[in-house]
PDB file with SEQRES, HELIX, SHEET and CRYST1 records, atoms N, CA, C and O in Angstrom:
SEQRES   1 A   76  MET LYS THR LYS VAL LYS GLU MET ARG MET ALA ALA ASN          
SEQRES   2 A   76  LEU THR GLN GLN GLN LEU ALA GLU ARG VAL HIS VAL SER          
SEQRES   3 A   76  SER ARG THR ILE ILE SER ILE GLU LYS GLU GLN TYR SER          
SEQRES   4 A   76  PRO SER LEU MET LEU ALA TYR ARG MET ALA GLU VAL PHE          
SEQRES   5 A   76  GLY MET SER VAL GLU GLU LEU CYS CYS LEU LYS GLU ASN          
SEQRES   6 A   76  ARG GLU TRP GLU ASP GLU ARG ARG GLU LYS ILE                  
HELIX    1 AA1 VAL A    5  ALA A   11  1                                   7    
HELIX    2 AA2 GLN A   16  VAL A   23  1                                   8    
HELIX    3 AA3 SER A   27  GLU A   34  1                                   8    
HELIX    4 AA4 LEU A   42  PHE A   52  1                                  11    
HELIX    5 AA5 VAL A   56  LEU A   59  1                                   4    
HELIX    6 AA6 LEU A   62  LYS A   75  1                                  14    
CRYST1    1.000    1.000    1.000  90.00  90.00  90.00 P 1           1          
ATOM      1  N   MET A   1     -27.678  50.248 -43.716  1.00  0.00           N  
ATOM      2  CA  MET A   1     -27.413  48.842 -43.874  1.00  0.00           C  
ATOM      3  C   MET A   1     -25.909  48.622 -44.175  1.00  0.00           C  
ATOM      4  O   MET A   1     -25.309  49.310 -45.000  1.00  0.00           O  
ATOM      5  N   LYS A   2     -25.360  47.671 -43.495  1.00  0.00           N  
ATOM      6  CA  LYS A   2     -23.988  47.281 -43.670  1.00  0.00           C  
ATOM      7  C   LYS A   2     -23.867  46.528 -44.935  1.00  0.00           C  
ATOM      8  O   LYS A   2     -24.702  45.667 -45.211  1.00  0.00           O  
ATOM      9  N   THR A   3     -22.842  46.809 -45.750  1.00  0.00           N  
ATOM     10  CA  THR A   3     -22.589  46.033 -47.019  1.00  0.00           C  
ATOM     11  C   THR A   3     -21.114  45.781 -47.119  1.00  0.00           C  
ATOM     12  O   THR A   3     -20.339  46.317 -46.328  1.00  0.00           O  
ATOM     13  N   LYS A   4     -20.694  44.950 -48.104  1.00  0.00           N  
ATOM     14  CA  LYS A   4     -19.389  44.746 -48.419  1.00  0.00           C  
ATOM     15  C   LYS A   4     -18.893  45.464 -49.685  1.00  0.00           C  
ATOM     16  O   LYS A   4     -17.818  45.155 -50.200  1.00  0.00           O  
ATOM     17  N   VAL A   5     -19.696  46.433 -50.181  1.00  0.00           N  
ATOM     18  CA  VAL A   5     -19.592  47.220 -51.393  1.00  0.00           C  
ATOM     19  C   VAL A   5     -18.103  47.855 -51.505  1.00  0.00           C  
ATOM     20  O   VAL A   5     -17.380  47.643 -52.478  1.00  0.00           O  
ATOM     21  N   LYS A   6     -17.767  48.577 -50.510  1.00  0.00           N  
ATOM     22  CA  LYS A   6     -16.447  49.270 -50.432  1.00  0.00           C  
ATOM     23  C   LYS A   6     -15.317  48.258 -50.537  1.00  0.00           C  
ATOM     24  O   LYS A   6     -14.396  48.391 -51.344  1.00  0.00           O  
ATOM     25  N   GLU A   7     -15.429  47.207 -49.658  1.00  0.00           N  
ATOM     26  CA  GLU A   7     -14.377  46.107 -49.522  1.00  0.00           C  
ATOM     27  C   GLU A   7     -14.194  45.490 -50.958  1.00  0.00           C  
ATOM     28  O   GLU A   7     -13.093  45.354 -51.491  1.00  0.00           O  
ATOM     29  N   MET A   8     -15.358  45.142 -51.508  1.00  0.00           N  
ATOM     30  CA  MET A   8     -15.275  44.332 -52.807  1.00  0.00           C  
ATOM     31  C   MET A   8     -14.839  45.364 -53.957  1.00  0.00           C  
ATOM     32  O   MET A   8     -14.082  44.980 -54.848  1.00  0.00           O  
ATOM     33  N   ARG A   9     -15.278  46.551 -53.928  1.00  0.00           N  
ATOM     34  CA  ARG A   9     -14.905  47.520 -54.998  1.00  0.00           C  
ATOM     35  C   ARG A   9     -13.411  47.741 -54.875  1.00  0.00           C  
ATOM     36  O   ARG A   9     -12.705  47.766 -55.883  1.00  0.00           O  
ATOM     37  N   MET A  10     -12.936  47.897 -53.701  1.00  0.00           N  
ATOM     38  CA  MET A  10     -11.423  48.105 -53.586  1.00  0.00           C  
ATOM     39  C   MET A  10     -10.604  46.867 -54.024  1.00  0.00           C  
ATOM     40  O   MET A  10      -9.564  46.985 -54.672  1.00  0.00           O  
ATOM     41  N   ALA A  11     -11.126  45.654 -53.637  1.00  0.00           N  
ATOM     42  CA  ALA A  11     -10.420  44.458 -54.040  1.00  0.00           C  
ATOM     43  C   ALA A  11     -10.543  44.272 -55.567  1.00  0.00           C  
ATOM     44  O   ALA A  11      -9.644  43.690 -56.172  1.00  0.00           O  
ATOM     45  N   ALA A  12     -11.580  44.728 -56.178  1.00  0.00           N  
ATOM     46  CA  ALA A  12     -11.631  44.750 -57.675  1.00  0.00           C  
ATOM     47  C   ALA A  12     -10.892  45.845 -58.380  1.00  0.00           C  
ATOM     48  O   ALA A  12     -10.855  45.921 -59.608  1.00  0.00           O  
ATOM     49  N   ASN A  13     -10.280  46.724 -57.539  1.00  0.00           N  
ATOM     50  CA  ASN A  13      -9.576  47.868 -58.082  1.00  0.00           C  
ATOM     51  C   ASN A  13     -10.334  48.809 -58.855  1.00  0.00           C  
ATOM     52  O   ASN A  13      -9.810  49.386 -59.808  1.00  0.00           O  
ATOM     53  N   LEU A  14     -11.637  49.030 -58.490  1.00  0.00           N  
ATOM     54  CA  LEU A  14     -12.579  49.970 -59.114  1.00  0.00           C  
ATOM     55  C   LEU A  14     -12.736  51.219 -58.284  1.00  0.00           C  
ATOM     56  O   LEU A  14     -12.770  51.176 -57.054  1.00  0.00           O  
ATOM     57  N   THR A  15     -12.830  52.314 -58.968  1.00  0.00           N  
ATOM     58  CA  THR A  15     -13.198  53.526 -58.400  1.00  0.00           C  
ATOM     59  C   THR A  15     -14.718  53.570 -58.222  1.00  0.00           C  
ATOM     60  O   THR A  15     -15.468  52.868 -58.900  1.00  0.00           O  
ATOM     61  N   GLN A  16     -15.145  54.433 -57.272  1.00  0.00           N  
ATOM     62  CA  GLN A  16     -16.606  54.566 -57.153  1.00  0.00           C  
ATOM     63  C   GLN A  16     -17.245  54.930 -58.434  1.00  0.00           C  
ATOM     64  O   GLN A  16     -18.319  54.409 -58.737  1.00  0.00           O  
ATOM     65  N   GLN A  17     -16.665  55.786 -59.211  1.00  0.00           N  
ATOM     66  CA  GLN A  17     -17.341  56.213 -60.483  1.00  0.00           C  
ATOM     67  C   GLN A  17     -17.361  54.993 -61.422  1.00  0.00           C  
ATOM     68  O   GLN A  17     -18.366  54.819 -62.111  1.00  0.00           O  
ATOM     69  N   GLN A  18     -16.360  54.162 -61.497  1.00  0.00           N  
ATOM     70  CA  GLN A  18     -16.381  53.014 -62.367  1.00  0.00           C  
ATOM     71  C   GLN A  18     -17.445  52.037 -62.010  1.00  0.00           C  
ATOM     72  O   GLN A  18     -18.160  51.513 -62.864  1.00  0.00           O  
ATOM     73  N   LEU A  19     -17.545  51.784 -60.643  1.00  0.00           N  
ATOM     74  CA  LEU A  19     -18.688  50.860 -60.237  1.00  0.00           C  
ATOM     75  C   LEU A  19     -20.066  51.583 -60.544  1.00  0.00           C  
ATOM     76  O   LEU A  19     -21.030  50.945 -60.967  1.00  0.00           O  
ATOM     77  N   ALA A  20     -20.101  52.817 -60.333  1.00  0.00           N  
ATOM     78  CA  ALA A  20     -21.348  53.463 -60.580  1.00  0.00           C  
ATOM     79  C   ALA A  20     -21.678  53.298 -62.037  1.00  0.00           C  
ATOM     80  O   ALA A  20     -22.818  52.936 -62.325  1.00  0.00           O  
ATOM     81  N   GLU A  21     -20.893  53.501 -62.881  1.00  0.00           N  
ATOM     82  CA  GLU A  21     -21.119  53.285 -64.351  1.00  0.00           C  
ATOM     83  C   GLU A  21     -21.525  51.890 -64.673  1.00  0.00           C  
ATOM     84  O   GLU A  21     -22.387  51.673 -65.525  1.00  0.00           O  
ATOM     85  N   ARG A  22     -20.931  50.937 -64.016  1.00  0.00           N  
ATOM     86  CA  ARG A  22     -21.278  49.518 -64.336  1.00  0.00           C  
ATOM     87  C   ARG A  22     -22.700  49.121 -63.918  1.00  0.00           C  
ATOM     88  O   ARG A  22     -23.364  48.282 -64.527  1.00  0.00           O  
ATOM     89  N   VAL A  23     -23.118  49.789 -62.830  1.00  0.00           N  
ATOM     90  CA  VAL A  23     -24.441  49.427 -62.337  1.00  0.00           C  
ATOM     91  C   VAL A  23     -25.499  50.543 -62.582  1.00  0.00           C  
ATOM     92  O   VAL A  23     -26.606  50.475 -62.048  1.00  0.00           O  
ATOM     93  N   HIS A  24     -25.136  51.588 -63.412  1.00  0.00           N  
ATOM     94  CA  HIS A  24     -26.029  52.490 -63.880  1.00  0.00           C  
ATOM     95  C   HIS A  24     -26.703  53.462 -62.818  1.00  0.00           C  
ATOM     96  O   HIS A  24     -27.896  53.759 -62.867  1.00  0.00           O  
ATOM     97  N   VAL A  25     -25.785  53.945 -61.818  1.00  0.00           N  
ATOM     98  CA  VAL A  25     -26.116  54.921 -60.861  1.00  0.00           C  
ATOM     99  C   VAL A  25     -25.132  55.987 -60.865  1.00  0.00           C  
ATOM    100  O   VAL A  25     -24.197  55.997 -61.665  1.00  0.00           O  
ATOM    101  N   SER A  26     -25.334  56.944 -59.931  1.00  0.00           N  
ATOM    102  CA  SER A  26     -24.313  57.985 -59.844  1.00  0.00           C  
ATOM    103  C   SER A  26     -23.265  57.573 -58.777  1.00  0.00           C  
ATOM    104  O   SER A  26     -23.520  56.751 -57.897  1.00  0.00           O  
ATOM    105  N   SER A  27     -22.164  58.149 -58.901  1.00  0.00           N  
ATOM    106  CA  SER A  27     -21.115  57.875 -57.916  1.00  0.00           C  
ATOM    107  C   SER A  27     -21.530  58.313 -56.461  1.00  0.00           C  
ATOM    108  O   SER A  27     -21.045  57.791 -55.457  1.00  0.00           O  
ATOM    109  N   ARG A  28     -22.430  59.273 -56.438  1.00  0.00           N  
ATOM    110  CA  ARG A  28     -22.990  59.700 -55.111  1.00  0.00           C  
ATOM    111  C   ARG A  28     -23.743  58.611 -54.444  1.00  0.00           C  
ATOM    112  O   ARG A  28     -23.734  58.529 -53.216  1.00  0.00           O  
ATOM    113  N   THR A  29     -24.413  57.745 -55.210  1.00  0.00           N  
ATOM    114  CA  THR A  29     -25.135  56.602 -54.739  1.00  0.00           C  
ATOM    115  C   THR A  29     -24.195  55.582 -54.079  1.00  0.00           C  
ATOM    116  O   THR A  29     -24.428  55.082 -52.978  1.00  0.00           O  
ATOM    117  N   ILE A  30     -23.094  55.305 -54.846  1.00  0.00           N  
ATOM    118  CA  ILE A  30     -22.154  54.352 -54.328  1.00  0.00           C  
ATOM    119  C   ILE A  30     -21.484  54.901 -53.005  1.00  0.00           C  
ATOM    120  O   ILE A  30     -21.311  54.136 -52.056  1.00  0.00           O  
ATOM    121  N   ILE A  31     -21.131  56.148 -52.951  1.00  0.00           N  
ATOM    122  CA  ILE A  31     -20.668  56.784 -51.723  1.00  0.00           C  
ATOM    123  C   ILE A  31     -21.551  56.563 -50.667  1.00  0.00           C  
ATOM    124  O   ILE A  31     -21.130  56.069 -49.621  1.00  0.00           O  
ATOM    125  N   SER A  32     -22.913  56.914 -50.830  1.00  0.00           N  
ATOM    126  CA  SER A  32     -23.818  56.759 -49.758  1.00  0.00           C  
ATOM    127  C   SER A  32     -24.002  55.382 -49.265  1.00  0.00           C  
ATOM    128  O   SER A  32     -24.097  55.148 -48.060  1.00  0.00           O  
ATOM    129  N   ILE A  33     -24.055  54.461 -50.175  1.00  0.00           N  
ATOM    130  CA  ILE A  33     -24.011  52.979 -49.837  1.00  0.00           C  
ATOM    131  C   ILE A  33     -22.842  52.701 -48.961  1.00  0.00           C  
ATOM    132  O   ILE A  33     -23.006  52.245 -47.829  1.00  0.00           O  
ATOM    133  N   GLU A  34     -21.641  52.967 -49.461  1.00  0.00           N  
ATOM    134  CA  GLU A  34     -20.416  52.695 -48.678  1.00  0.00           C  
ATOM    135  C   GLU A  34     -20.418  53.330 -47.266  1.00  0.00           C  
ATOM    136  O   GLU A  34     -19.830  52.772 -46.340  1.00  0.00           O  
ATOM    137  N   LYS A  35     -21.057  54.458 -47.109  1.00  0.00           N  
ATOM    138  CA  LYS A  35     -21.113  55.142 -45.784  1.00  0.00           C  
ATOM    139  C   LYS A  35     -22.333  54.650 -44.942  1.00  0.00           C  
ATOM    140  O   LYS A  35     -22.660  55.181 -43.881  1.00  0.00           O  
ATOM    141  N   GLU A  36     -22.963  53.611 -45.496  1.00  0.00           N  
ATOM    142  CA  GLU A  36     -24.236  53.103 -44.758  1.00  0.00           C  
ATOM    143  C   GLU A  36     -25.278  54.186 -44.650  1.00  0.00           C  
ATOM    144  O   GLU A  36     -26.088  54.103 -43.727  1.00  0.00           O  
ATOM    145  N   GLN A  37     -25.342  55.156 -45.463  1.00  0.00           N  
ATOM    146  CA  GLN A  37     -26.403  56.127 -45.468  1.00  0.00           C  
ATOM    147  C   GLN A  37     -27.527  55.888 -46.310  1.00  0.00           C  
ATOM    148  O   GLN A  37     -28.528  56.599 -46.225  1.00  0.00           O  
ATOM    149  N   TYR A  38     -27.434  54.858 -47.191  1.00  0.00           N  
ATOM    150  CA  TYR A  38     -28.419  54.575 -48.152  1.00  0.00           C  
ATOM    151  C   TYR A  38     -28.417  52.945 -48.368  1.00  0.00           C  
ATOM    152  O   TYR A  38     -27.359  52.317 -48.421  1.00  0.00           O  
ATOM    153  N   SER A  39     -29.531  52.405 -48.472  1.00  0.00           N  
ATOM    154  CA  SER A  39     -29.669  50.978 -48.615  1.00  0.00           C  
ATOM    155  C   SER A  39     -30.092  50.752 -50.126  1.00  0.00           C  
ATOM    156  O   SER A  39     -31.124  51.269 -50.553  1.00  0.00           O  
ATOM    157  N   PRO A  40     -29.333  50.025 -50.869  1.00  0.00           N  
ATOM    158  CA  PRO A  40     -29.578  49.795 -52.231  1.00  0.00           C  
ATOM    159  C   PRO A  40     -30.870  49.045 -52.437  1.00  0.00           C  
ATOM    160  O   PRO A  40     -31.267  48.229 -51.605  1.00  0.00           O  
ATOM    161  N   SER A  41     -31.537  49.328 -53.567  1.00  0.00           N  
ATOM    162  CA  SER A  41     -32.734  48.622 -54.028  1.00  0.00           C  
ATOM    163  C   SER A  41     -32.199  47.239 -54.353  1.00  0.00           C  
ATOM    164  O   SER A  41     -31.010  46.991 -54.553  1.00  0.00           O  
ATOM    165  N   LEU A  42     -33.237  46.329 -54.387  1.00  0.00           N  
ATOM    166  CA  LEU A  42     -32.954  44.938 -54.696  1.00  0.00           C  
ATOM    167  C   LEU A  42     -32.194  44.818 -56.063  1.00  0.00           C  
ATOM    168  O   LEU A  42     -31.207  44.092 -56.179  1.00  0.00           O  
ATOM    169  N   MET A  43     -32.712  45.580 -57.109  1.00  0.00           N  
ATOM    170  CA  MET A  43     -32.179  45.503 -58.359  1.00  0.00           C  
ATOM    171  C   MET A  43     -30.696  46.026 -58.377  1.00  0.00           C  
ATOM    172  O   MET A  43     -29.818  45.420 -58.991  1.00  0.00           O  
ATOM    173  N   LEU A  44     -30.476  47.116 -57.713  1.00  0.00           N  
ATOM    174  CA  LEU A  44     -29.093  47.633 -57.543  1.00  0.00           C  
ATOM    175  C   LEU A  44     -28.214  46.648 -56.833  1.00  0.00           C  
ATOM    176  O   LEU A  44     -27.100  46.394 -57.290  1.00  0.00           O  
ATOM    177  N   ALA A  45     -28.670  46.064 -55.708  1.00  0.00           N  
ATOM    178  CA  ALA A  45     -27.828  45.083 -55.051  1.00  0.00           C  
ATOM    179  C   ALA A  45     -27.568  43.933 -55.986  1.00  0.00           C  
ATOM    180  O   ALA A  45     -26.452  43.412 -55.971  1.00  0.00           O  
ATOM    181  N   TYR A  46     -28.474  43.507 -56.770  1.00  0.00           N  
ATOM    182  CA  TYR A  46     -28.195  42.391 -57.597  1.00  0.00           C  
ATOM    183  C   TYR A  46     -27.169  42.779 -58.762  1.00  0.00           C  
ATOM    184  O   TYR A  46     -26.359  41.953 -59.185  1.00  0.00           O  
ATOM    185  N   ARG A  47     -27.246  44.033 -59.237  1.00  0.00           N  
ATOM    186  CA  ARG A  47     -26.302  44.459 -60.253  1.00  0.00           C  
ATOM    187  C   ARG A  47     -24.951  44.454 -59.659  1.00  0.00           C  
ATOM    188  O   ARG A  47     -24.012  43.940 -60.267  1.00  0.00           O  
ATOM    189  N   MET A  48     -24.788  45.079 -58.339  1.00  0.00           N  
ATOM    190  CA  MET A  48     -23.481  45.047 -57.806  1.00  0.00           C  
ATOM    191  C   MET A  48     -22.984  43.728 -57.429  1.00  0.00           C  
ATOM    192  O   MET A  48     -21.772  43.509 -57.437  1.00  0.00           O  
ATOM    193  N   ALA A  49     -23.867  42.796 -57.086  1.00  0.00           N  
ATOM    194  CA  ALA A  49     -23.396  41.427 -56.706  1.00  0.00           C  
ATOM    195  C   ALA A  49     -22.841  40.767 -57.934  1.00  0.00           C  
ATOM    196  O   ALA A  49     -21.847  40.042 -57.876  1.00  0.00           O  
ATOM    197  N   GLU A  50     -23.541  41.043 -59.135  1.00  0.00           N  
ATOM    198  CA  GLU A  50     -23.004  40.432 -60.339  1.00  0.00           C  
ATOM    199  C   GLU A  50     -21.641  40.877 -60.722  1.00  0.00           C  
ATOM    200  O   GLU A  50     -20.812  40.094 -61.184  1.00  0.00           O  
ATOM    201  N   VAL A  51     -21.405  42.196 -60.518  1.00  0.00           N  
ATOM    202  CA  VAL A  51     -20.136  42.809 -60.837  1.00  0.00           C  
ATOM    203  C   VAL A  51     -18.925  42.123 -60.083  1.00  0.00           C  
ATOM    204  O   VAL A  51     -17.813  41.933 -60.577  1.00  0.00           O  
ATOM    205  N   PHE A  52     -19.331  41.781 -58.794  1.00  0.00           N  
ATOM    206  CA  PHE A  52     -18.380  41.089 -57.910  1.00  0.00           C  
ATOM    207  C   PHE A  52     -18.444  39.542 -57.948  1.00  0.00           C  
ATOM    208  O   PHE A  52     -17.628  38.909 -57.278  1.00  0.00           O  
ATOM    209  N   GLY A  53     -19.311  38.944 -58.647  1.00  0.00           N  
ATOM    210  CA  GLY A  53     -19.362  37.552 -58.707  1.00  0.00           C  
ATOM    211  C   GLY A  53     -19.833  36.940 -57.390  1.00  0.00           C  
ATOM    212  O   GLY A  53     -19.358  35.860 -57.038  1.00  0.00           O  
ATOM    213  N   MET A  54     -20.724  37.558 -56.658  1.00  0.00           N  
ATOM    214  CA  MET A  54     -21.215  36.961 -55.393  1.00  0.00           C  
ATOM    215  C   MET A  54     -22.712  37.169 -55.319  1.00  0.00           C  
ATOM    216  O   MET A  54     -23.341  37.782 -56.183  1.00  0.00           O  
ATOM    217  N   SER A  55     -23.286  36.586 -54.161  1.00  0.00           N  
ATOM    218  CA  SER A  55     -24.688  36.665 -53.952  1.00  0.00           C  
ATOM    219  C   SER A  55     -25.105  37.981 -53.345  1.00  0.00           C  
ATOM    220  O   SER A  55     -24.281  38.672 -52.745  1.00  0.00           O  
ATOM    221  N   VAL A  56     -26.318  38.332 -53.480  1.00  0.00           N  
ATOM    222  CA  VAL A  56     -26.839  39.596 -52.904  1.00  0.00           C  
ATOM    223  C   VAL A  56     -26.756  39.430 -51.337  1.00  0.00           C  
ATOM    224  O   VAL A  56     -26.416  40.358 -50.602  1.00  0.00           O  
ATOM    225  N   GLU A  57     -27.076  38.237 -50.909  1.00  0.00           N  
ATOM    226  CA  GLU A  57     -27.035  37.979 -49.425  1.00  0.00           C  
ATOM    227  C   GLU A  57     -25.607  38.222 -48.940  1.00  0.00           C  
ATOM    228  O   GLU A  57     -25.446  38.854 -47.896  1.00  0.00           O  
ATOM    229  N   GLU A  58     -24.628  37.791 -49.586  1.00  0.00           N  
ATOM    230  CA  GLU A  58     -23.266  37.878 -49.069  1.00  0.00           C  
ATOM    231  C   GLU A  58     -22.821  39.438 -49.240  1.00  0.00           C  
ATOM    232  O   GLU A  58     -22.195  39.989 -48.335  1.00  0.00           O  
ATOM    233  N   LEU A  59     -23.143  40.074 -50.348  1.00  0.00           N  
ATOM    234  CA  LEU A  59     -22.761  41.402 -50.498  1.00  0.00           C  
ATOM    235  C   LEU A  59     -23.400  42.343 -49.483  1.00  0.00           C  
ATOM    236  O   LEU A  59     -22.771  43.293 -49.014  1.00  0.00           O  
ATOM    237  N   CYS A  60     -24.620  42.072 -49.162  1.00  0.00           N  
ATOM    238  CA  CYS A  60     -25.438  42.995 -48.344  1.00  0.00           C  
ATOM    239  C   CYS A  60     -25.514  42.475 -46.876  1.00  0.00           C  
ATOM    240  O   CYS A  60     -26.340  42.893 -46.064  1.00  0.00           O  
ATOM    241  N   CYS A  61     -24.619  41.566 -46.624  1.00  0.00           N  
ATOM    242  CA  CYS A  61     -24.522  40.984 -45.196  1.00  0.00           C  
ATOM    243  C   CYS A  61     -25.886  40.854 -44.569  1.00  0.00           C  
ATOM    244  O   CYS A  61     -26.158  41.304 -43.456  1.00  0.00           O  
ATOM    245  N   LEU A  62     -26.800  40.154 -45.421  1.00  0.00           N  
ATOM    246  CA  LEU A  62     -28.210  40.069 -44.949  1.00  0.00           C  
ATOM    247  C   LEU A  62     -28.279  39.300 -43.580  1.00  0.00           C  
ATOM    248  O   LEU A  62     -29.033  39.769 -42.728  1.00  0.00           O  
ATOM    249  N   LYS A  63     -27.620  38.253 -43.310  1.00  0.00           N  
ATOM    250  CA  LYS A  63     -27.738  37.523 -42.156  1.00  0.00           C  
ATOM    251  C   LYS A  63     -27.408  38.418 -40.961  1.00  0.00           C  
ATOM    252  O   LYS A  63     -28.159  38.514 -39.991  1.00  0.00           O  
ATOM    253  N   GLU A  64     -26.172  39.107 -41.086  1.00  0.00           N  
ATOM    254  CA  GLU A  64     -25.752  40.001 -40.050  1.00  0.00           C  
ATOM    255  C   GLU A  64     -26.652  41.094 -39.782  1.00  0.00           C  
ATOM    256  O   GLU A  64     -26.921  41.406 -38.622  1.00  0.00           O  
ATOM    257  N   ASN A  65     -27.170  41.740 -40.851  1.00  0.00           N  
ATOM    258  CA  ASN A  65     -27.992  42.864 -40.720  1.00  0.00           C  
ATOM    259  C   ASN A  65     -29.421  42.398 -40.021  1.00  0.00           C  
ATOM    260  O   ASN A  65     -30.009  43.136 -39.232  1.00  0.00           O  
ATOM    261  N   ARG A  66     -29.858  41.231 -40.359  1.00  0.00           N  
ATOM    262  CA  ARG A  66     -30.981  40.730 -39.748  1.00  0.00           C  
ATOM    263  C   ARG A  66     -30.803  40.425 -38.310  1.00  0.00           C  
ATOM    264  O   ARG A  66     -31.671  40.760 -37.504  1.00  0.00           O  
ATOM    265  N   GLU A  67     -29.805  39.854 -37.972  1.00  0.00           N  
ATOM    266  CA  GLU A  67     -29.483  39.634 -36.519  1.00  0.00           C  
ATOM    267  C   GLU A  67     -29.347  40.957 -35.715  1.00  0.00           C  
ATOM    268  O   GLU A  67     -29.827  41.072 -34.588  1.00  0.00           O  
ATOM    269  N   TRP A  68     -28.734  41.858 -36.289  1.00  0.00           N  
ATOM    270  CA  TRP A  68     -28.642  43.221 -35.752  1.00  0.00           C  
ATOM    271  C   TRP A  68     -30.039  43.816 -35.487  1.00  0.00           C  
ATOM    272  O   TRP A  68     -30.329  44.345 -34.413  1.00  0.00           O  
ATOM    273  N   GLU A  69     -30.834  43.707 -36.463  1.00  0.00           N  
ATOM    274  CA  GLU A  69     -32.186  44.283 -36.395  1.00  0.00           C  
ATOM    275  C   GLU A  69     -33.020  43.561 -35.390  1.00  0.00           C  
ATOM    276  O   GLU A  69     -33.679  44.227 -34.593  1.00  0.00           O  
ATOM    277  N   ASP A  70     -33.050  42.242 -35.356  1.00  0.00           N  
ATOM    278  CA  ASP A  70     -33.677  41.466 -34.363  1.00  0.00           C  
ATOM    279  C   ASP A  70     -33.280  41.838 -32.956  1.00  0.00           C  
ATOM    280  O   ASP A  70     -34.145  41.971 -32.090  1.00  0.00           O  
ATOM    281  N   GLU A  71     -31.974  42.013 -32.699  1.00  0.00           N  
ATOM    282  CA  GLU A  71     -31.559  42.429 -31.366  1.00  0.00           C  
ATOM    283  C   GLU A  71     -32.048  43.795 -31.045  1.00  0.00           C  
ATOM    284  O   GLU A  71     -32.492  44.060 -29.927  1.00  0.00           O  
ATOM    285  N   ARG A  72     -31.973  44.689 -32.028  1.00  0.00           N  
ATOM    286  CA  ARG A  72     -32.448  46.018 -31.708  1.00  0.00           C  
ATOM    287  C   ARG A  72     -33.924  46.035 -31.363  1.00  0.00           C  
ATOM    288  O   ARG A  72     -34.323  46.780 -30.468  1.00  0.00           O  
ATOM    289  N   ARG A  73     -34.785  45.214 -32.060  1.00  0.00           N  
ATOM    290  CA  ARG A  73     -36.209  45.076 -31.703  1.00  0.00           C  
ATOM    291  C   ARG A  73     -36.450  44.543 -30.342  1.00  0.00           C  
ATOM    292  O   ARG A  73     -37.334  45.002 -29.619  1.00  0.00           O  
ATOM    293  N   GLU A  74     -35.640  43.542 -29.980  1.00  0.00           N  
ATOM    294  CA  GLU A  74     -35.898  42.872 -28.644  1.00  0.00           C  
ATOM    295  C   GLU A  74     -35.650  43.827 -27.534  1.00  0.00           C  
ATOM    296  O   GLU A  74     -36.183  43.643 -26.440  1.00  0.00           O  
ATOM    297  N   LYS A  75     -34.832  44.884 -27.768  1.00  0.00           N  
ATOM    298  CA  LYS A  75     -34.450  45.967 -26.646  1.00  0.00           C  
ATOM    299  C   LYS A  75     -35.608  46.899 -26.576  1.00  0.00           C  
ATOM    300  O   LYS A  75     -35.737  47.603 -25.575  1.00  0.00           O  
ATOM    301  N   ILE A  76     -36.407  46.958 -27.495  1.00  0.00           N  
ATOM    302  CA  ILE A  76     -37.604  48.002 -27.422  1.00  0.00           C  
ATOM    303  C   ILE A  76     -38.762  47.428 -26.560  1.00  0.00           C  
ATOM    304  O   ILE A  76     -39.785  48.089 -26.382  1.00  0.00           O  
TER     305      ILE A  76                                                      
END                                                                             
């Protein structure tokens, strides 16, 4: 799933480790989310959104991800 985690983390001048500590996960989890290899749980998405002062919908690009998924399903 596409997110704005890396973009927002860098804008906040946080390392992956610092963000991980703030949201109670490992830095490996943050790395995986940034590489779109792992989709965060709702609670983790909420915690990260709080750190960046934004909504979960915006942080996780929910509208864009839904549209991409809908297009992919139509092709099947």
